[in-house]
N, C-alpha and C positions, 0 to 999 in steps of 0.2 A: 552266751552269757553277757548280761547287760554291761557289766563293768570291765569287759575285756578291752585292753588297750588297742587291740587290732580293730575293734568296732569303732572306737573313737577316731582312729586314724582314717578309716574308710569314710566315715561321716565328714571328717575334716577335708579330705581330698574331694569328695563329692560337692561340698560347699564351695570350694575354690573353683571347680569346673562351672558350677552354676553362676558364680559371681562373674567369671570371665565372659560368660554368655549373656550377661545382663539380667539374669533371673535373680534379682536381689532378695526378694521375699523368701524364695526357696533356699538361697544361700544362707540367709540369716537363720532359718529354722534348722538347717543341718548343722550350722556352727553351734547353735545353742544346745542341740542334743549332744554334740561332741563335747562341748564345754562341761555339761553336767557329768558325763562319764569321766572326763579327765579330772574333775574336782573329786569325784569319788575315789579315784586312784591316786590322789595327791600328786598329780603330775604337774608341778608348777611351771615347767618350761612349756608344756602343751597348753596350759591355761593361759599363759602370757601370749602365746602365739594366737590363740583363738580370740582373746580380747582385742588383739591388734587387728585381726581379720574382721571382727564385728565393728571395730572403729572405722575401718575402710567402708564397710557396707553403710554405716550411718552417714558417713561423708558423702558417698555416692548418692544417697537419698536426700541429701540436703539438711540433715539434722546435725549441725556443727557442734552445738553444746554437748550432745551425747557422744559424738565422735571424739571430742576432746577428752571427755571423762574416761572413755574406754582406752584411749591411747595413753593417757597419763597413768592409768592403773597398770597397763601393760608395761610401760617404761619403768615404773617403780619396781615392779616384780623382776624385770629383767636386770635392773641395776643390782638388786639384791642377789640375784643368781650369778652375776658377773659375766654373762655371755655378751662379749663385745659386739659380735656381729648382730645379735638380736637387739642390743641397745641402739646400734646405728639404725637398724630398721625402724624401731619405734620413734627415734628422733626425726627421721625423714617423714614418717606419716603424720606425726604431731605437728611438725613444722608447716606442712601444707594446710592442715586444719586451722592452725593459728593465723596463717596468712588470710584464709577466708573469713576469719573473725576480725579482720582489719588491723592486724598487728604484724605488719611486714617486717619491722625491725626485730621483733621477738622471734619471728619465724626464721629470719636469716641467722640469728645466733644459734638456734637449734640445729639448723642445717649445716652451719660451719663446723659445729662439734661432730655432726654426723659424718661429714666429709673427712675430717681429721682421723676419726676412728677407722673409716673404710680404707683410707690410704695406708694407715699403720698395719691393718690386717692384710692388705693387698688383694682384696676381692674386687676384681675389675667390674663385675656386674653391679655391685653395690656402689662402687665409685661412680659409674655412669648414671645410676639412678639418682644419687645425691647431686651430681652435677646438673642433671636436668631440673631437679627441684630448685637448685640455686639459680638457675637461669630463669625459672618461672618467677622467683622472688625478685630478682634483679629487674625483670620486666615490670612487676608491680610497683617497684620503686623508681621507674623511669631510667634505670641504668642500662642503656642499650649496649654500650661497649662491654660492660661486665656480662650481660646476658649472652652476647656473642662469644666471648671467651669461654664461658662455661659450655655453651652449646657445641662449639667446634670439638672440644675434647669429648663431650658426651656422644656426639654422632660417630666419631672415629672409633671409640671403644665399642659402641653398639654394633657398628658395621663389622669390626673384627670378630665380635662374639656371635654374629649372625642373629642378634636378638631383634626379631621383626616387630614384636610388641613394643619394645623400647624405641625402635626407630619410628614407629607410628607417632609416639609421643614427641620424638625429636622433630618430626616434620610439622606437627601442630604447633610446637613452640617456635619453630622457625617461621611459620606462617604468622604467628602473633608478633614476632619481632619485625617482620617485614611490614605488617600492618602499622605497628607503632612508628616505623620510620617513614610512613607515607608511601608505601609501595604496594598498592592494592592488587595489581595484576600478579605479582610474585606471591603475595599472601594467599590469594584465592587458588592459585595453581598448586601451591604447597598443601593447602587444605584438601584439595581434590586428590592429590597423591596419597595423603594420609588416609582419606576415606576409602580409597581403592585398596590400600594395604590392609586396613581393618576388615574389609569385606572378605579378603582372601583368608585371613587368619581367624575370622569369626570372633573378633574381640571389639565390640562396639564401645564407643565412649559412653560413660554414664550420662544420664540426663543433665546433671549439674555441670559436668565438664563440657558437654556439647553446648549448653546454654552460654557458658563463659566464652567458649571459642567463637560462637556465632556473634555474640555481643561485641567482641574485640574486632572481628572482621567487618561487621556492619559499621562500626564507628570509623573505620578507615576508608569506607567505600564512598563517603560523601553523597553526591547526587548521581552516582553511577546507576544506570538502569538495571533492574534485576536480570535482564537478558544478558548483559555484559558479565555480571558476576557469575551467572550460571555457565556461560561459555568458558570462562577461565577455570572454573571448577572442573568442567568436563575435560578441558585440555590437561589439567593436572592428573585426572584419573587415567589418562592414556599413557602417562610417562612410564617408561621401564623402571624397574626397581633402582638400578644404579643411577639412572638419570635423575630420579627424585632425590636420591641422597646427595648427588653432586649439586643439585639446585639448592638443597638445604644448606650445604656448606658455603655456597656462593652467597646465600642470604645472610 
């Protein structure tokens, strides 16, 4: 039956699997099909969740205005429904899009509200996620000390939870922090460790995220020869999991 909620859920899950694997066009098609079914069933919570997922896909594909529109629609619906966890999720996603639209101060306000909600709820995964996003914003604003504080707590929570996808982002943020501080060897080694972890879990960075990471690392490398950068990345790829996490905490 086309409007069966179970069908919508199956499509939603399949879309998320495709998104994690980097198949963004496939993910978008599955999400849209699920969205149509959820609208038919007047499932507002499901609609809000899919709007959020579609916003993430638009962001991954570099369409920031569309990503913002989708996240704002999702956030408005979630505020009406009063689901605080979901509100925090939308605030986090919208904050990162606003950052990419060159409004770091506006992004920080959204993410600070997100962190407040997540701490009140006590959801440690969501707390770690918002801390990572705030570290990202702090880096955009040149606040290296603030980025470090956010990252230390982010890494420790992700390590406690065993969240390897979250830790891959933590390693990449730590690499960007090291690059911003003029420590290219540490930056490229951490990026290599993150790349190895992503290969293990099958969760590649989106093209827009990869481009941003590469741009940050190259800006810190100065006149270093490509062979040296490649050697440091290769060294990072050989780090054991716990070694990589300790290196990130040191950074």
